[in-house]
C-alpha positions as CSV (number, residue, x, y, z in Angstrom):
1,M,-2.1,-32.8,19.8
2,E,-2.1,-29.8,17.4
3,R,0.1,-30.4,14.4
4,T,2.3,-27.4,15.2
5,A,2.8,-28.6,18.8
6,Q,3.8,-32.0,17.4
7,L,6.4,-30.4,15.3
8,I,8.0,-28.3,18.0
9,T,7.7,-30.5,21.1
10,P,11.2,-31.9,22.0
11,S,11.6,-35.7,22.4
12,A,11.6,-37.0,25.9
13,E,14.0,-39.8,25.0
14,R,17.4,-39.7,26.8
15,S,20.3,-39.1,24.4
16,I,22.9,-41.9,24.0
17,A,26.6,-40.8,24.1
18,Y,27.7,-42.8,21.1
19,D,24.7,-41.7,18.9
20,P,25.5,-39.0,16.4
21,P,23.8,-35.8,17.2
22,G,20.4,-35.3,15.6
23,S,19.6,-32.7,13.1
24,P,18.2,-29.4,14.5
25,P,14.5,-28.9,14.0
26,P,13.7,-27.4,10.6
27,L,13.4,-23.6,10.4
28,H,9.6,-23.8,10.0
29,A,9.2,-25.7,13.3
30,R,11.6,-23.4,15.2
31,A,9.7,-20.3,13.9
32,A,6.4,-21.9,14.9
33,R,7.8,-22.5,18.4
34,V,8.8,-18.8,18.8
35,L,5.3,-17.6,17.8
36,E,3.6,-20.2,20.0
37,G,5.8,-19.1,23.0
38,N,4.9,-15.4,22.4
39,W,1.2,-16.0,21.9
40,T,-1.0,-14.6,24.7
41,G,-4.3,-16.1,23.7
42,A,-5.5,-13.1,21.6
43,S,-2.3,-11.6,20.2
44,T,1.4,-12.0,20.1
45,V,4.0,-10.1,22.0
46,P,7.2,-9.1,20.1
47,S,9.3,-10.7,22.9
48,R,8.4,-11.9,26.3
49,G,10.9,-9.8,28.2
50,L,11.5,-6.5,26.5
51,Y,8.2,-6.0,24.8
52,P,5.4,-7.6,26.9
53,H,2.4,-6.0,25.2
54,Q,0.9,-5.9,21.7
55,W,2.6,-3.6,19.2
56,S,0.8,-2.3,16.1
57,W,3.2,-2.9,13.2
58,D,4.6,-5.9,14.9
59,S,1.2,-7.5,14.9
60,A,0.8,-6.8,11.2
61,F,4.1,-8.5,10.3
62,I,3.3,-11.3,12.7
63,A,-0.1,-11.9,11.1
64,I,1.7,-12.2,7.7
65,G,3.7,-15.1,9.0
66,L,1.0,-16.6,11.2
67,R,-1.2,-17.1,8.1
68,H,1.0,-20.0,7.1
69,L,0.5,-21.7,10.5
70,S,-3.1,-20.7,11.4
71,P,-5.1,-18.3,9.3
72,L,-7.6,-18.1,12.1
73,R,-5.0,-17.0,14.6
74,A,-3.6,-14.5,12.0
75,Q,-7.1,-13.0,11.7
76,T,-7.5,-12.9,15.5
77,E,-4.1,-11.0,15.8
78,L,-5.4,-8.2,13.6
79,E,-8.9,-8.2,15.0
80,T,-7.5,-7.8,18.6
81,L,-5.4,-4.8,17.5
82,L,-8.2,-3.1,15.6
83,S,-10.6,-3.6,18.5
84,A,-8.5,-1.0,20.3
85,Q,-8.9,1.6,17.6
86,W,-9.7,5.2,18.7
87,G,-12.8,7.0,17.5
88,D,-10.8,9.4,15.3
89,G,-9.5,6.4,13.4
90,R,-6.0,6.1,14.8
91,V,-4.7,2.6,15.6
92,P,-2.5,3.0,18.7
93,H,1.1,1.7,18.6
94,I,0.7,-0.3,21.9
95,V,-2.3,-2.1,23.3
96,F,-1.5,-2.8,26.9
97,N,-2.0,-6.2,28.6
98,P,-3.6,-5.4,32.0
99,S,-2.0,-8.5,33.6
100,V,1.5,-7.1,33.0
101,P,3.0,-5.1,35.9
102,L,3.2,-1.3,35.3
103,D,7.0,-1.3,35.8
104,A,7.6,-4.0,33.2
105,Y,7.6,-1.5,30.4
106,F,8.0,2.3,30.1
107,P,6.1,4.4,29.0
108,S,3.3,2.4,30.8
109,P,-0.5,2.9,30.7
110,D,-0.3,5.3,33.6
111,F,1.9,7.5,31.5
112,W,-0.2,7.6,28.4
113,R,-3.6,7.9,30.3
114,S,-5.4,7.1,27.0
115,S,-8.9,6.8,28.4
116,T,-8.7,10.2,30.0
117,A,-6.2,12.3,28.0
118,G,-7.5,10.7,24.8
119,H,-11.2,11.1,25.6
120,T,-11.8,13.9,23.0
121,A,-10.1,11.8,20.3
122,G,-12.3,8.8,21.1
123,A,-9.8,6.6,23.0
124,P,-11.5,3.3,24.1
125,R,-12.6,3.1,27.7
126,T,-12.2,-0.6,28.2
127,V,-8.6,-1.0,27.1
128,Q,-5.5,1.0,27.8
129,T,-3.3,2.0,24.8
130,S,-0.6,4.5,23.9
131,G,-1.7,7.7,22.1
132,I,0.7,7.6,19.1
133,V,0.6,5.3,16.0
134,Q,3.0,3.1,14.0
135,P,3.3,2.5,10.2
136,P,0.1,1.4,8.5
137,V,0.9,-2.2,7.3
138,H,-2.4,-3.5,8.5
139,A,-4.5,-3.4,5.3
140,L,-1.7,-5.2,3.5
141,A,-1.6,-7.8,6.3
142,A,-5.3,-8.2,6.2
143,W,-5.3,-8.9,2.5
144,L,-2.5,-11.4,2.7
145,V,-4.2,-13.2,5.6
146,H,-7.5,-13.4,3.6
147,R,-5.6,-14.9,0.7
148,A,-4.1,-17.6,2.9
149,D,-7.6,-19.2,3.4
150,P,-10.3,-17.2,1.5
151,G,-13.0,-19.8,2.5
152,L,-12.4,-19.3,6.2
153,S,-12.1,-15.6,5.8
154,R,-15.5,-15.4,4.0
155,A,-17.2,-17.7,6.4
156,R,-16.1,-15.6,9.3
157,G,-16.8,-12.3,7.6
158,F,-13.2,-11.3,8.3
159,L,-12.7,-8.6,5.6
160,A,-16.3,-7.2,6.0
161,R,-15.5,-6.6,9.7
162,V,-12.0,-5.1,9.4
163,Y,-12.6,-3.1,6.2
164,P,-14.4,-0.2,7.9
165,R,-11.8,0.0,10.6
166,L,-9.0,0.0,8.1
167,A,-10.7,2.7,6.0
168,A,-11.1,4.9,9.1
169,W,-7.4,4.3,9.9
170,H,-6.4,5.5,6.5
171,R,-8.8,8.5,6.6
172,Y,-7.1,9.6,9.9
173,L,-3.7,9.5,8.4
174,L,-4.7,11.2,5.1
175,H,-6.6,14.0,6.8
176,R,-5.5,14.5,10.4
177,R,-1.8,13.8,9.6
178,D,-1.4,15.7,6.4
179,L,0.5,18.4,8.3
180,G,2.6,19.5,5.4
181,G,-0.4,20.1,3.1
182,G,1.1,18.1,0.3
183,G,-0.9,14.9,0.7
184,L,1.5,12.8,2.7
185,A,1.1,11.6,6.3
186,S,3.4,13.0,9.0
187,V,4.7,11.3,12.1
188,V,4.7,13.4,15.3
189,H,7.1,11.2,17.3
190,P,10.1,9.1,16.3
191,W,8.4,6.0,17.7
192,E,5.6,6.4,15.2
193,Q,7.8,5.7,12.2
194,G,9.0,2.5,13.9
195,M,12.7,3.1,13.4
196,D,12.9,4.8,16.8
197,N,16.5,5.9,17.1
198,S,17.3,6.7,13.5
199,P,19.9,9.4,12.8
200,A,17.3,11.0,10.6
201,W,15.6,12.2,13.9
202,D,18.7,13.9,15.3
203,L,18.1,17.3,13.7
204,P,14.4,17.6,14.5
205,L,15.0,16.2,18.0
206,S,17.8,18.7,18.7
207,R,15.0,21.4,19.0
208,V,13.2,19.4,21.7
209,T,14.0,20.1,25.4
210,P,14.4,16.7,27.1
211,A,12.3,15.6,30.1
212,P,14.4,15.5,33.3
213,A,16.1,12.2,33.8
214,R,14.5,11.8,37.2
215,S,11.0,12.0,35.8
216,F,11.1,8.5,34.2
217,R,12.8,5.1,34.6
218,R,13.9,3.2,31.5
219,A,12.8,-0.4,31.6
220,D,14.5,-1.2,28.3
221,L,17.9,-1.2,30.0
222,D,16.9,-4.1,32.1
223,H,16.9,-6.2,28.9
224,G,19.7,-4.8,26.8
225,A,23.1,-3.2,26.9
226,A,23.1,0.6,27.2
227,E,25.5,0.9,24.3
228,D,23.0,-0.8,22.0
229,R,20.0,1.3,23.1
230,P,19.1,5.0,22.6
231,T,21.0,7.4,24.8
232,D,19.5,8.9,27.9
233,L,19.4,12.3,26.1
234,D,17.4,10.9,23.2
235,Y,15.1,9.1,25.5
236,G,14.5,12.3,27.5
237,R,13.4,14.0,24.2
238,Y,11.1,11.1,23.3
239,V,9.5,11.4,26.7
240,R,9.1,15.2,26.3
241,L,7.4,14.8,22.9
242,A,5.0,12.1,24.2
243,T,4.2,14.1,27.3
244,D,3.4,17.3,25.3
245,Y,1.2,15.3,22.9
246,R,-0.7,13.7,25.8
247,D,-1.2,16.9,27.6
248,G,-2.6,18.4,24.4
249,G,-5.3,15.8,24.3
250,Y,-3.5,13.9,21.5
251,A,-4.5,16.7,19.0
252,D,-2.5,16.7,15.8
253,G,-0.6,19.6,14.3
254,T,0.5,21.6,17.3
255,G,3.7,19.8,18.4
256,G,7.3,20.7,17.6
257,F,8.1,17.5,15.8
258,A,6.5,16.7,12.4
259,V,8.2,14.7,9.7
260,E,7.1,13.2,6.4
261,D,8.8,9.8,6.2
262,P,9.2,7.7,3.0
263,S,8.8,4.3,4.6
264,F,5.7,5.3,6.6
265,N,4.1,6.7,3.4
266,A,5.2,3.9,1.2
267,L,3.5,1.4,3.6
268,L,0.4,3.6,3.5
269,I,0.4,3.5,-0.3
270,A,0.9,-0.3,-0.4
271,S,-1.9,-0.7,2.1
272,E,-4.1,1.6,0.0
273,H,-3.6,-0.7,-2.9
274,A,-4.5,-3.6,-0.6
275,L,-7.7,-1.8,0.6
276,A,-8.7,-1.5,-3.1
277,R,-8.4,-5.3,-3.4
278,I,-10.3,-5.8,-0.2
279,A,-13.1,-3.5,-1.5
280,A,-13.3,-5.5,-4.7
281,E,-13.5,-8.7,-2.8
282,L,-16.4,-7.3,-0.9
283,G,-18.2,-6.3,-4.1
284,A,-17.3,-2.5,-4.1
285,P,-15.2,-0.7,-6.7
286,G,-11.6,-0.3,-5.8
287,T,-10.8,2.2,-8.5
288,A,-10.8,5.3,-6.3
289,R,-8.4,3.7,-3.9
290,H,-6.0,2.6,-6.6
291,A,-6.2,6.2,-8.0
292,R,-5.5,7.6,-4.5
293,A,-2.5,5.3,-4.2
294,E,-1.1,6.6,-7.5
295,R,-1.6,10.2,-6.3
296,L,0.2,9.5,-3.1
297,T,3.0,7.9,-5.0
298,A,3.4,11.0,-7.1
299,A,3.4,13.1,-3.9
300,L,6.0,10.9,-2.4
301,V,8.3,11.4,-5.4
302,E,7.6,15.2,-5.5
303,R,8.2,15.8,-1.8
304,L,10.7,13.2,-0.7
305,W,12.8,12.0,-3.7
306,D,16.4,13.4,-3.6
307,P,18.3,12.6,-6.8
308,T,21.6,13.7,-5.3
309,S,21.3,11.1,-2.6
310,G,19.9,8.5,-4.9
311,M,17.0,7.7,-2.6
312,F,14.1,9.1,-0.7
313,L,14.7,11.3,2.4
314,C,12.6,12.5,5.3
315,R,11.2,16.0,5.3
316,D,11.3,18.0,8.5
317,L,8.2,20.2,8.4
318,R,9.2,22.2,11.5
319,A,12.6,23.3,10.0
320,P,12.6,26.9,8.8
321,A,12.4,27.2,5.0
322,P,11.6,30.0,2.6
323,D,8.8,28.2,1.0
324,G,7.3,27.0,4.3
325,R,7.6,23.3,3.2
326,G,10.3,22.4,5.7
327,T,13.6,20.8,4.5
328,L,14.8,17.4,3.6
329,I,17.0,15.7,6.3
330,P,20.4,14.8,4.8
331,E,20.6,11.3,6.3
332,R,20.4,8.1,4.3
333,G,18.4,5.4,6.1
334,V,16.8,2.2,5.1
335,S,13.4,4.0,5.2
336,G,14.4,5.7,1.9
337,L,14.7,2.3,0.2
338,I,11.3,0.9,1.3
339,P,9.4,2.7,-1.6
340,L,10.7,0.0,-3.8
341,L,7.5,-1.8,-2.7
342,L,5.5,0.5,-4.9
343,P,4.7,-0.8,-8.4
344,G,3.9,2.7,-9.7
345,L,7.4,4.2,-9.1
346,P,9.0,5.7,-12.2
347,R,11.5,3.3,-13.8
348,N,14.4,5.8,-13.5
349,I,13.8,6.1,-9.7
350,V,13.6,2.3,-9.4
351,Q,16.9,1.9,-11.2
352,T,18.6,4.5,-9.0
353,L,17.3,2.9,-5.8
354,L,18.6,-0.5,-7.0
355,G,22.0,1.1,-7.5
356,T,21.9,2.7,-4.0
357,V,20.9,-0.4,-2.2
358,S,23.9,-2.4,-3.6
359,G,26.3,0.6,-3.6
360,P,28.7,1.8,-0.9
361,H,26.1,3.4,1.3
362,F,24.2,0.1,2.0
363,G,26.4,-2.6,0.4
364,L,23.8,-5.2,0.0
365,G,25.3,-8.3,-1.7
366,T,28.8,-7.0,-1.4
367,T,29.8,-5.9,2.1
368,T,26.5,-6.5,4.1
369,R,24.3,-9.6,4.5
370,L,21.1,-7.7,5.2
371,V,20.3,-4.0,4.5
372,P,21.7,-1.8,7.3
373,S,19.3,0.6,8.9
374,H,21.7,3.5,8.3
375,D,24.3,4.7,5.8
376,L,27.5,2.7,6.2
377,L,29.5,5.8,5.3
378,G,27.5,8.1,7.6
379,E,29.1,9.7,10.7
380,A,26.3,8.4,12.9
381,F,26.6,4.8,11.7
382,D,26.9,2.2,14.5
383,P,26.6,-1.5,13.7
384,H,25.0,-2.3,17.0
385,R,23.1,0.7,18.3
386,Y,19.3,0.5,17.9
387,W,18.3,1.7,14.3
388,R,21.6,3.5,13.8
389,G,23.2,0.8,11.6
390,P,22.1,-2.7,12.6
391,A,20.0,-4.7,10.1
392,W,16.4,-5.6,10.9
393,F,14.5,-8.5,9.5
394,N,11.3,-6.6,8.8
395,T,13.0,-4.0,6.6
396,A,14.9,-6.9,4.9
397,W,11.5,-8.5,4.1
398,L,10.1,-5.2,2.8
399,V,13.2,-4.7,0.5
400,E,13.0,-8.3,-0.7
401,R,9.4,-7.9,-1.6
402,G,10.2,-4.6,-3.3
403,L,13.0,-6.2,-5.4
404,R,10.6,-8.9,-6.4
405,T,7.9,-6.4,-7.3
406,H,10.3,-4.9,-9.9
407,A,11.3,-8.4,-11.2
408,E,14.8,-8.2,-9.6
409,H,14.6,-11.9,-8.8
410,R,18.3,-12.7,-8.5
411,Q,18.9,-10.0,-5.9
412,A,15.7,-10.9,-4.1
413,D,16.6,-14.5,-4.0
414,A,20.0,-13.7,-2.4
415,L,18.4,-11.5,0.2
416,R,15.8,-14.1,0.9
417,E,18.5,-16.7,1.6
418,S,20.4,-14.3,3.9
419,V,17.2,-13.6,5.9
420,L,16.5,-17.3,6.3
421,D,20.1,-18.2,7.2
422,L,20.5,-15.4,9.7
423,A,17.1,-15.9,11.3
424,E,18.1,-19.5,11.9
425,A,21.7,-18.8,13.0
426,T,20.7,-16.1,15.5
427,D,17.7,-17.8,17.1
428,F,15.4,-15.2,15.5
429,A,17.2,-12.2,16.7
430,E,15.6,-8.8,17.0
431,Y,18.3,-7.3,14.7
432,V,21.9,-8.1,13.6
433,D,25.2,-6.6,12.8
434,P,24.9,-6.0,9.1
435,Y,28.5,-7.0,8.4
436,T,28.9,-10.1,10.6
437,G,25.3,-11.2,11.2
438,E,26.0,-11.2,15.0
439,A,22.7,-11.3,17.0
440,C,21.7,-8.1,18.8
441,G,18.8,-7.2,21.0
442,A,16.3,-9.9,22.0
443,T,16.2,-13.4,20.6
444,G,13.0,-15.3,19.9
445,F,11.7,-12.2,18.3
446,S,8.2,-12.6,16.8
447,W,8.4,-10.7,13.6
448,T,11.7,-12.3,12.7
449,A,10.1,-15.7,13.1
450,A,7.0,-14.7,11.3
451,L,8.7,-13.1,8.3
452,A,11.1,-16.0,8.0
453,L,8.0,-18.3,7.8
454,D,6.5,-16.0,5.1
455,L,9.7,-16.2,3.0
456,L,9.8,-20.0,3.4
457,H,6.2,-20.3,2.0
458,S,5.9,-17.3,-0.4
459,D,6.2,-17.7,-4.1
460,T,9.6,-16.5,-5.3
461,T,8.5,-15.9,-8.9
462,V,5.6,-13.4,-8.5
463,T,5.4,-11.0,-11.3
464,A,5.7,-7.2,-10.9
465,D,2.1,-6.8,-11.8
466,M,1.0,-9.0,-8.9
467,G,3.6,-7.5,-6.6
468,F,3.7,-9.1,-3.1
469,M,0.0,-8.5,-2.5
470,G,-1.4,-11.5,-4.3
471,G,-0.2,-13.9,-1.6
472,N,0.7,-16.7,-4.0
473,R,2.3,-19.8,-2.7
474,R,4.6,-22.5,-4.1
């Protein structure tokens, strides 16, 4: 029997009433059991009920954790996702499993019509996907997966095979999605940024006419309480944006929603640094990629840093503005803290972000256990509604890695312990109440299990110059 299976298989012995209860399985084994249960044979679903297909940034986070159980399976996770890449370079946010019934998830393959509506953009013919994207964590994940077992990676030619696809993915974002002309990538749908229902989207979405309620059926409400999910009005606007994008052949730059987001771009920059390391591993110079990452960091600061808010904000490119650059959206969300990942941030900005994350708007280490997804003092804050206040484990992981990148080890250690404690206590919940740690959404959530595994195994003393990309272990 495989070692992981041995660890997670429950004993068949009958319990004896006068025996003291046994200790629960260790966190490592419980996390492994979640990932094994959500494995489909070629990829991992986020959760069996609510999310029955392969999601793009989920798979990147899952691979980061899987590398501690099976580097081969972690490589396969990324290879499966990248095999569905479009000809124009985009990596779709969903790769659909053809064995899952169409009504199990909406929008389903027959809504996106990728192979026909996306034909001009080079959508694959043999697999059905969505037409939008998600944050570009993939090169970072590929580098960390390689570092977990370099011998296996080299023997399989893993980096040599994924590097051209990752480079094409970054080219797509840097060229097709530079809709503001300032060097940053834009998202054209709230789902692309990953924080689907963030209050940062309320203003740009208010200009979108919602699709009629009768034109779609929400499968998500079969698995979660309506008060924890996006409203029907918001969902109608999501559907309208996706419909217009599809009917326009998935061409970029023509829609009514275009936003430069700090988290999306920070992850692109981190992955650009990772691509430079991958290039060097393959014998090519990575200097140009590191230089590009530095230019993107400067653009991020120039376009999205707001000193008054003490953090990065989203820029709404479709909002009227005298200079034609759009306007910053005055909503504080966890997205504006994720640039802590970047080693090249000016020190004064790092210090301000550190004050913001522990201050009254996010309360980390004082009033909250994990970083809330939205400003605690904001009018839209809701501790349970999807991305409008609850704390998520993937953003906690990103902030923890960012704190460690800037040698804030005491604060990073405390956040790491909170992630591990809450992952275990909530049975790897999708997200939690930031104050109480109460589980929300699905349980047995894959990226929660995977990132808990990564924090169990990752070095807690990495230096700022290595950042979190070196993949060191204890």
